[in-house]
N, C-alpha and C positions, 0 to 999 in steps of 0.2 A: 593466362583465365580459364578460374576450377572446369574439367567435366560438368556438364549439361546430365541433373539429377536421371532418368532412366523415367520415374513414377511422373515428373513431373515440364519433364522435357527442357527446354531452355527454359525455361521462368524458374528450374530450380530455385535459382538464392533466392528469388523471390517470394518462394513458398515456404522456404524455413521461416527468414526473417521475418515474415509476417505471424506462424506461426512461433515468433520465436515473441514476439514484438503481444501475441494476443494470449502468452503463457505471463506476461511485462502482471504484479501487482496495476489494480488500478489508478493511484498511484502515482508510479511510477513513467506509466502511458501519459498520467494528465500534462507531466515536467516532460518527457517527448516532445508530445505537440505544439504546447508552448514554447518549448526553443528549437522545433523545427516549423513555428510558425510563430517567431518572431514575438510570442507572449497577446500576437492577434486573434484565438482559437474564439471569440466573440463575432470581430469582424470577417472574418471567411464561413461562420458557419453564416450567420444573414445574410454574405456575396452566395449559398448556396441556396441559399433558402429563394431570396427571390428570382434565383437563375433558373429556378422547380416551374415543370409549366400549371397551368393553375388545377388540375388531375394530383400531376404529384403532390398539389401544393394541398388538398381535400385525401388525396391516398394516411401523408405523416400527416395529414390532424387524428385520422382516422385513427389513424398505428397511436401514437401518441390517447393519445381517452383510452387505447382500451388494452394500454402496460398494464401487469400484476399487480395490483397495489405490496401483494408480500414482498415486497423483493427490493421496494422500497424504502428507508432509510428510516429510526424511529425520531431521530435527529438531525437535521440539515446541518451542518458544515462548510461556511462560507469560503469558499473556490481559494478567494486574495490569502483572507488567513492561510489557509491549509501551505500551500504554499512558501505562506514568510517564513514559516513556521521551520518547512520543510527548508525550506534556501536555508535559515538562519541551525539550526545544530545537524553536523554533521554526525553520519549515519556512518559504524565501527563492523562489518561482518566476522561471524564469531560466531563457535558453536556455547551455548550456555544452557542446562540445564534446569527448566521451569518448574515451578509449580501453578497452578494457578484456578482459582473457584467460578465458575458463572451458577448460579441459584442457582445456590446449595451437592452440586455436581462438581467431584475435586475431580481438575488433570494434570497428568506429563507430557511436557513435551521441550523441547529444541524451539530457545530464538537463535534466529542465524542473524541478524542485527540488530544495531541498536543506535537510541541519537539520546541527550536530554529530554528527547520529548516524549518519543515511546522507538515500541519493539516492533519487529515480526516474529509471528515465532508460525512453527510450522505443525500443521497437523494435516489430515485428511475430514475433519473434526466439521461441519457445517450448521458454521453457531449463524446468525441475524448482526448484521451493524444496530450499531446504537447498546451495546447490551451493556448493561456495568461486569468487573469485575474485578478478581481482586488477584493479582499475579508477586510471586517469591519465587527470588533468584539471588542467584553468594557470586557475586563479581573476583575474577585471578585477584583484586590489585587489592582485595580488601575483604579483610572475614568471617563480618558478620550478613546476616543473609535484608535484601530488601524485602522490602511491602510495599506494594501501591495499589490504592483503585487506578481502575482508569477503565477506558471505558471499548469497546469493538471498533475501529476506525473502520473501514472493511477488511471484507473478506475478497476470498478468491481461491482458485485449484488445490495452492500448496500452502494455504495456511493462511491466518488473517495477521489486519496489523491495530495494535493498540494504543489509544494514547491515552498519557497517561495524564491523570488529574488530577498532582499536586507534587511538586516535588521540588523539599526543604533543602535550602542553603546549604547542608554539607550534603546533600543524593547529588542536587548539581555542579557539588566540587569533583564529590568523586566522580561520579556517568562522567565526568571534565574529563576529566584526567584519562580515565580506560581510553577513551575513544577519540584520545593525544598520542596515544600509547605509541610509538614503535614499530617491529616486531611484527609475528602470528596473528591474524589476523583473527584465526581460529580458533581459536584461548579456549 
C-alpha cells in the first residue's frame, strides 16, 4: 500500500481520485457515473432526493432556482443519444494541429482525441456550449484537409468537445480507417 499523502493524511489516494475525476470532461464523468451505477443514474438520484430531509429538499429546490442561467447550454442534447453515439464511436488519442473559426475569430490549437462524431480540442479559451464553429485539420493517412461544421458540445478546464454537424460517407470512411489504425496513437 502506498504511503499516505501528507497533505491529505490517510485520504490521499481518495483525494487524488476525486481530483482526477473532477478534471475529466463532463461527458466522460457522465459515462463513468453510468458505469458505476450500472446505468441506473435516474434511480439513484431519485433515491438520494427522496432520502433527503424536507428542509434539505427545500434547500435543493432553492439552489436549483438560483443557478446562473449563463451556464446553461444554448441547445440541450438527449443524454441517451449522447451516450449511444459515444458508445458507437470509437475514440482515438492523437495530436493533430487544427484551425477553427468561431464567430469570425480564428484559433489554432491541437486535437487530442478524435472519433467519427467529433473531437476534443485542447485550449484555455472559455467558449460557450452550443456555439457553431468551422474546424479544419489534416489526418496523417489522408493528404487533403478536412473541413467540418460543428457545435461545441461541452467545455471544460482543458478544452472543449466538438460534435460534427455532418459527416459525408467519404469523411466517415477516412476517419474510421484512421481511428482503427494500429500503432502510435499520438500521430
